[in-house]
N, C-alpha and C positions, 0 to 999 in steps of 0.2 A: 386129411390126419398130421395132425400136430408133430411137429420133431421135436418132440421132448426130450433133447437132448443134452446130460448136466457134464459138468467137467469141474474140474478141483485142481488142488495147486502141488506140484510136485518140486523139491528142492533141490539142483543139483549138485553136488558134493565137489565144487571149485568156486574158490573163497571169490567173491565179485569186487574187481577192479575195474580201474579207470582204461581206458582204450590206450592201449601200447604208445607212448610219445617216441618216436625215432628224435636221436640228438640233431638241431640244427648245426648249419656248418660252424666249425670252429669250438662248437663244444664238445670237447676231448679231454680224456682223461690221460693221466700224465702215465707214459710208458712204465714209469718207475713208481706208479700209487694206485697201486687197485692189490685186488686179491679174490680169491677165490670166493670166502666171504661176502664180499660187496657182491660179485655173479649172481649168486646165490640168494642173498637175503635185501640185496638193495631194492631201491624201489623201480618201476617199470624203464625210467632212461636209463638207471647205471645198469640195470639187469643186461636190458639189450647191447648195450655200448661194452659193457666189461665181459660180459661173455664173450661176445664175437670176437675181442681182443686174444682173448686166450683162445678161442677156438682156431682161430685164422695162422696165432703162432704158437701152439702147443704148447707154452711156456707163460711162468710170471715172473718179471723182474728177471729175466733172462734165462731162468733158469725150466729146466724142461717139466712137466708135470705126469704124473702118472696115468695111465688109462682108468683110472676111476676117477680122478678129477677132471680131468678132460670129458666122462662121460656125466659127470654135475655139472660142465656147464653147458652140454649138449641140454640138458635136461632143464635147465634153469632158463634159458633161451625159446625152448620150447613152450615151456609155459607160458612164456610171456607170446610167444607168436599164437597159440591155442587161446590166452585170455582176450587177443584181439581181433579171434574169428579170423586168422590168418591161418588155415586149416591145414595148407600143403605144405607150407613152410615148416607148422608145428610136425607134420609127421613126421617129416625129413629129419628133421632134430632129435624129436623122441627116440625113432626109428634107430638113428646111430648110439644115442644113451645107452638103448639098450642091446645093442651091439657091442659095445665098448663096454659095458658093465650088465650081464645079463642075469645079475641078482636084484637089479634096480626095480624095486616094486612100487616105488612112487611116478619112476617113470612110466609103467607100465600102464600105472592107472591113468595118469594122464592120458599115455596113448588110447587108452579105451573109452574118455571120455570127448577124445578127440574125433574118434571115429563114430562116436556115439552122435556128435552136436553135426555129423555130415550124414547120418541116416544109415550107418550100418552097422546095426545092433547085434549082429552076430560076431562080426571080428571085434567090437566091444566087448562082450561077453567074454571071447577069448583070452583078449588082454587082462580082463580082471582076473579071470581065472586062474591065468596063471602067476599074478600079484598074488593069490592068496594061498597058491603051492607055497611060494616062498616065503611068505608071512601069513600065517594063518591065524593071526592078532589083527588085520590089517582092515579096521571098519570101514574106512572110503571105500576100499573094492568091494566088501560085501554091500555096504548101500549102492552102489553104481551098479553092482551088476543085478541087484534086485529090481533097479529101478530100466533097466535094460528088457530084462525081464519080462516087467511089466508092457514095456513097448509091443514087445513080440505076444503078447496075450498069456503067457506063461504065470499066472497068476499065483498060483501054490509055489513056483520054486521061487518066487520075489519075494511072498512071505517069510520063504524058509532062509531067505538070506537077508532081508530087513531083520528079523529076526537076530542072526547071528552079529548082524552090526546093532541091535541092541542092545546083545548079552557084553559084548564091547562099550558099548556108551547108554548105560542104561538110563542117564538123563536127559538124552539127546531128543528132544521135542519132534524135530522135524523126520528123525527114522520112525518115532512112534508113530506119527502122523501118518508118513508113507504107508506103515503097515495095517492101521486103520482104515487106507482107501482099498488097501487090497481086499481087507475083509469085508469091506462093504459090498466090494463087485464079486464076492464070491459069497454075498446070502449070509454071511458069520456075522449078522449085526450085530448083535449081543458085544462079542471080540470087537468090532469096530469101536463102538460105542465106549468101550471100557480103554482103547487106545488114545480116542480123542482124550478123553477126560483125563486122561495121563499127561497128555501132550500140555492141555490146559492147564494143569495143577502145577509143572516146571515152568509153563511158559504163558500168565494169565491174558496175555493182551496178544494171542496167538490166532488172528484172524484167519488164517486160514483152516486150521483145525475145528472153529464154530463154523465155518461154511461146509467141511466136511460132514462137521457131526450134524447138521444141517440137512445135508444131502442121504446121509442113514437114513434119515428118518424120512425124509423123501421117498428113498425108496421100498420104506416097508406101507408106504400109502400114508403115512401119520403127518399129513400136511400143516396141522396146526403148531404142533411140536416143531416141526422144522423152519414155520415161520419166525420162532424165537430166536433158534441159534442162526441163521439167515440175518436176521435184527444188529444181534450184538454183533457180529462177522462186521457189518455197516456200521457200525455205530463206533469200533476199534478203527476201522481202515474206511471213513466214507469214499474213497478214490476206488477202493476193490472193487472191481466192475462181478465178479463170479456169482457174491450174494446177492446181490440184484437179480439177477436173471434167475438165481433158483428161488429168490422169493417170490419172482412173476408167476413163473409153472405153479409154487403153491398156491399163492391166490388164488390163480385161473381155474385151480382144482378145486377151490374151497367158492367158487362163482364168485368174486368177488372181483369183479371185472374194470371197474375202475382202477381200485391199489394196482393190480395187473400190470395195467397199461402205463402207469406209472411208473414201475420198477421196470418194464421191457423198454420204454423210453431211456431212462436213465443207463441201463445196461447198452442201450443204442450211443447214449453220447460219449461213453467210457471206451465205448467200442465199436466204433462204426462199421467194421468192417465182418461182425460175429453175425453170420446168415441167419442163423438156424433165431434170432430173437429177432430179425423182420418175422421171419416165416411164421413165428406165432404170434408175433401183432399181428400181422395180419388176419388170421382165422378170428383171434380176438375182437378186430374191429368189425371184419362180417359179425359176429356175433352180436354187437351192438348196431348194427346198420349203420356205420359207417364205411359203406361201399368206395366212393373216392379213395380215403387211407389205408382199406384194403388192395385196393389195385395197385396203388402207388408202394405198400409195402412188398407186395409181390413182385413186381416190377425190380426194385431191389434185389430183392432175390435173385434173380435173374440176371442182375446186373453184375452182383458179386459171383456169383455163383453158375454159370452160362449153362454148364450139363444138368442143372438139377432137373429130374424128371419128373417132377411133379409142377412146377411154377407155370408151364405155360399151359396147359391145361385148365390150370388155375387163375389162370389171370382170363383166358377164355370164360369159362366162368363166370367171374365178377364182374366181367363185361357186360353180361346177359342180363345182370339184375339191376344195371344202371336204368 
């Protein structure tokens, strides 16, 4: 039985930054030459170094600062830790930011994202919900809460949250694309198509939306249409692995075996640890009587996922065909 598992792209509402850079010895900021704005708005090195000075002394230029300003320093450094994937340190700083200023909805949002990145989706949702209570017009919190509802399988709640984010950000293609995915996954294919079309209107080169629109057709067994959208996603971004996998499944279902093999192979080239591509390609090799490659792919499935329940028996079956 083929594992035709589809996947798609969702964007986390945290700005993408380079890894945190801790200043080298000797790279210090003069005690009389820094400000809270440098801590909050500076580059990563400045943010970490200057925020740490403010936090350690609770002063700027020798003057004591307010709890609100100190909370901002903890929030800024916590963001830097979170974005450098030092989540334990991020939790400490972001919790302190919220303790010092319980109305800091941005710190709550980042605290939620940190919990989410650590896999604790319920705690993440709790932080986003509190941020929304404080500021009902804060689109990031709706977007991120919807994203975490998706992780928990609460798709209808995710649709509600992403709809609120879109109300606040009507031209945000990422939020619209995300809601389209949830419409697809709940069988609301026309609404999904409308969202993907709108996301592409806003961002004509949005490969993720083309991929997800192709997937939307695929879920309706409309394989020929899906190929067109997967192909457009590949045209926009040839290094994007997901549409190769989606198009391979469509080619496979259309009986276009050689083209499916090419796309499964390209998917594996781009993402060599994606077990389902090996699994599906193994069955396709079996279909075209290439038993040796079918065995090799199924052995790779077992190497990548030693707990796969089907691979051992399938290998034995294939070996019996040699």
